[in-house]
N, C-alpha and C positions, 0 to 999 in steps of 0.2 A: 385077789379078791376084787370083785364090782358087785356093785347093785345089778348089773346086767346078768349076772349069775342065780340071781333069785328064781325060784319056780313060781309060778302065778299064785300059787296057794300059800306062799309066803307068812302071810300074817296068821295063818292057821297051825303054823309048825310050831314045835316047843324049841326054845333056845338052848339047845343042849350040843349044838355044834360049834365051835368056834370059828369056823369058816364061815357057816350061814349068820351067826351074829356079826360077824364082820361086814359082810355084804349088807347086812341090814344097817349097819353104821354109815356103809356108806352111801346108800340109799338116802337117809335120813338127814344127815350132816352134810348140805351142801356145801358147795365153795364159798358160798355168802358167810355161812355160821362157821367155817374152819377160819376165815378171815377174822373174825369176830371174836375169836377164841372163844368158843361156844361149847357149852357143856351140854351132854346129851344124859338123861334119866328116862330109859324105857322100863317102866313096871309091866310084871307080868303075872300071870296067873299062879296058882299053886301047881299047875302042870307045866310052868314055864312059857305058857302060850303068851306072845305079846299084847298088851292090851292096846287098844286104838288111841293112845294119849301119850304120846313121845313128848318130852318136857326139853326144851330148848332153853338154855340162859347164856345171852351174850356177856363177853367182857369178864369173863372170869379172871379172878387173880389169882394164877395158878402158884404163887409162891406162899400165899397165906393159908392158914389152918383151914381145913372145910368144916370146922365144927357149927359155925350158923346155919350151914346145909342141914346137919343133923337135928339142931334144934327145931329146925321147921319141919323136918320129915316126922319127928316123935309124935306131932300133933296130926299127924295124917290117921284115918281108920284103918283097922287092922285089913279090912276087907279090900282096901285099895291096892295093896300090894303085897303080893308074895315072894316077891323076888325083883331084883332090878339089873337092866344091862346099863354099863356106865360108860361114857366116851368123853375124853377132853379132846380139844382141837386146838389148832394153830396154823399160821399161813406158810409154815416153812417146810421143811421135809422131815423125816424120822419122827422118833419118841423121845423128847429131851427128858434128860433125867428130872427135871421137876413135876413134869408130867407123870412117869413112872411114881416118883414119890406122892403126889398128891394122889392118883389113883390108890396105891397101896393104903395112905392114911383113910381115904375116904371108904373102901371096901371093908378095913377093919372097924370103923365108925359105924357103917351099916349093921355090921354084924354084931355089934354090940347092942344095938335097936332090935336085934333078932330078923333082920332082913338080909337074906342072902343074895350076894350080887353074882349073878351067873355069868358073867364076863366083862374085862374091862380092855380098853382099846383107846389107840389115838388116832384120830384123823386129821392126815396133813395133807399138802399139796401132793405128794407121792404114793398115796395112797391111806389104806388102814392099818395100824398096826398093834398087834396083840400085845399085852403086858405081861 
């Protein structure tokens, strides 16, 4: 999986294919973001097409509860987001258990808000890992 595998019209395609989603994560979450333990939130339309507004939050505490994120997101207008692609990142290799746990908790929290999560990944030095 690599951003180099993305077709020229990748931003017009729905986030229905896990490989396509992983390639987008690889493109958006660069090496500097991975070194900063960044979180990617990529909202999408009701057709699951990514919106041109990816959000990256650096220095995420992966061992902490993601509840503050839900509190913030609950105030977003419904039209803003019909789904989310989520990705954690770190400068190491693989997908640590705390990242899998954080992603699981985050997906469940967004589901409680009525926001479907279309994919969850971890970007690391050795690539992008599906959760």
